[in-house]
N, C-alpha and C positions, 0 to 999 in steps of 0.2 A: 930316419933320423934317430933310431934307437935299435939296440940289440938285446935279445933275450939274455938275461944274466941272472941266474938264481941267487947270486950273492949280492946283487944290487937292490936298493929299495924298490919295492913294487915288482921286482923281477925283471927290471929293464935298466939298461945302461944307456943314458942319453948321449947322443953325439955332441950336443951343446949342453954343458952342465948347467950354465946359468941361463935357463930358458923358462921364464916365469909361467907361461901357459902350460907347458908340459909338467913342470914340477907341481904347480897347484892343481892342475887337472888330474894328475894321478891320485892325489889325495881325495878329490871328489869322486873319481871313478871307483876307487876302492870302497868308499863309504856307500855309494849307491849299490855296488855289487854285494856288499855284506848285507844290506837291508833286503835286497831282492833274494839273496840266498836264504836268509831266514824265513822269508815269506813263502818262497817256492818249496823249500824242504818241509815246511809245515803242512802244506796242502797237497803237494805232489811228491811224496817221499820215494816213490818207485817208478821205474820206466813204464811199467804196465799201465799205471794210472794216466801218465802222459799220453801214451799211445791210444788209449781207449776213450779219451775225452774228445768227443766229436766236435764240441763247440770250440775247444782250444785248437784242434787241428784245422778246423774251418777258418779260424782267425788267421793262422799262419799261412794257409793256402791263399787267402784273400790278399794278404800283404804282398806275397810274391807274384801272384798272377793278375791281380787287379791294381793294387797300389803301385807295382813296378812291372806292369805287363810287358814293357819293352825289354826287361832284363830277366823275365821269368825262367828262361832256359839256361841262364848262366850256371856254370858248374860250381861257383863258389858259394851258393846259398847253403847255409847250415841246415842239417836235418833237425827235426823236432821229435826226438825219441826218448830222451833222458831228462832228468831234472837239471843236469848240467847244461844241456842244450837250451832249455827254457831260461835258465839263469843268464846265460850269455846273450840270448836274443833280447830279453827284457832290459838287461843292463845297457846294451848298445842303444836301444830305442830311447830309453830314459836319458842316457847321456847326451845323445844328439839333440833331443827336444828341450833339454834343460841347460846343462852346463856349457856344452859346445855352442849352442845358439847364444847364450848370454855373453860368452867371451868374444864372439865376433860382432855382436849387435850393440850392447849397451855402452860401449866406449866410443861410438861413432862421433857424438858431439864433442866429447872430451878431447879426442885426438884430431878431429877434422873441422870442428865448428869455427876455429880460427883458421881461415882458409890458407894463409901463407904456409902453415904447418903441413897441410895436406890438400893442395888445390884439387877441386873436383873436376877441373878442366884446364888444359893448357891451350891457349888460343893460337900460339905460334909454334912452329917446329923448333927443335933444338938448333942452336946457332951453328953446330958442327955438321948439320945435315944439308949438304949441298948449298952452302951459303953463296950469295953473290959477293963480289968484292966489297961493295958498299955495306952490306949487312955484316960482313966479318970485321970490317974496320970500325963500324959503329959499336959492335960488341966489344972489341978490344979497347976502344976508347972509353966506353961508358957501359959496362956490363949490367949495372943496376937498372938501366933504362930498358934493356932487353928483357930482364926479369919482369919488370913492371908491365911491359907490353904483353907478356905471356900469361899473366894472372887472369883469373875470371873477371868479368865485368862486375859492377856493383850488384846488378839484378841477378846475375848468375850466382854470385857468392851468397847473396841474401836468400835466394830460393833454396840453395842447398843447406844453409844454416837452419832453415825452418824444417826441412826434411830430416836432417840429422837430429834436430830437437825432438820431433815426433817419435822417431825410431828409438831414441835413447831414453825416453821418459817412462818411469815406472808409475803406474796408476796408484791411486790411494788405496784401492782394494786388492792390490797385487798379492798373490799367495806364493810364497817362496818354498823352495825344495826343503822338505823335512820340517817345515814350520808348524803346521797344524795336523793333528791326528784325525783321520777319517773316523766318524762315530762308530762304524762297523768294526774297525780295528780294535777299538777300546773294549769291545765285548769279548774278545778272545785274549786271555792273559798272555799267551805266548807272543802273539802279534803285537799286543800293546807294549810288552817289554822290548821287543825288537825295534819298534818304531822309536821308543824313548832312547834306545842306544844310538839309533841313527841321528836323532835330534841332537843328542849330546856330542856326538862325533863331529857334526857340522859346526857346532859352536866351538869345539876345540880347533877345528881347521881355520876358523876365523882368526883365532889367536896365533896360529902358526903362520898364517899369511902376514899378519901384522908384524910379527917378529922378523920374518924374511925381508919385509920392506924396510926394516931398520938396520939390516945387516950391511955394513959398509963394504963387505967383500963381494956383494952381489951387485955388480955395476949396471945390470939391465933393469934394476928396480929401485936403486938407491943412489942418490948423489945429486949434485947441482944440475938443475934442469931436467932431471929424470922424474917422470910421473910415477908414483908408487903403483905397483900392479895390484889392483883390487878387483878386477873383473870377475874373479872366481870366488870372491867372498860370498857366502851363501845368502846373507840377509841384507836388506837395505831399507832406507826410508823411501817415501814417494819422491817423485821428481827425477832430475838428472843427477845421478850419483856415481856412475861408472862402476857400480858393484851390484850384487844381488843376482840370484839365480832363480827365476820363476820356474814353476812346475813344468811349464810347457811353452812353446812358441805362442806369443800372443801379441798381435799388432792390430 
């Protein structure tokens, strides 16, 4: 859904230009990668340090051979030999556990809590799938009845509303990406400054997302009946907000 393009923002040309997840996600990805780059280049400035760090190499080996043992022999695994390798690996892990998960998880109640918007189950087959003569005539005569008979029952809908509520809820003590500085980072001026840049950039991204949601030219995130896309806004209050990127997957 994208092509490498050095002249495009983030070096990628999107197939779908008005794609909220991709556009906001690239902002978050770049912010994470910059923070990781600052950190890695400070502590691992040369390939020799990467290759000689036994604990680091054991960590990467465990991810491939234990965490993903069924895929351990796949040819696409990146090597861990240079600072650039480590930056790409950490950025990918951080992205998946934070922003990617937030985008697919915390909007579940917002988009599917009202079950006609996204039914969790359809109890009848589609009326065009081998209908009897009576079924087809009933559908043509009163299609809304066919729709109602397909919807979940009250108990099915209520059960899924509760599940979506739990999955979409931010706890009161949730920690969000780039929100709080680890005490050890504050002890190193270089890392402290890098984290502060990361924090500022995430706050800037919040403003960019707000401005995009107000742009009438972006039809997938602005307009009558269109929910503003806020799933990749970094920070949030507690509760169901359809925004906020926790540091990691937490259910």
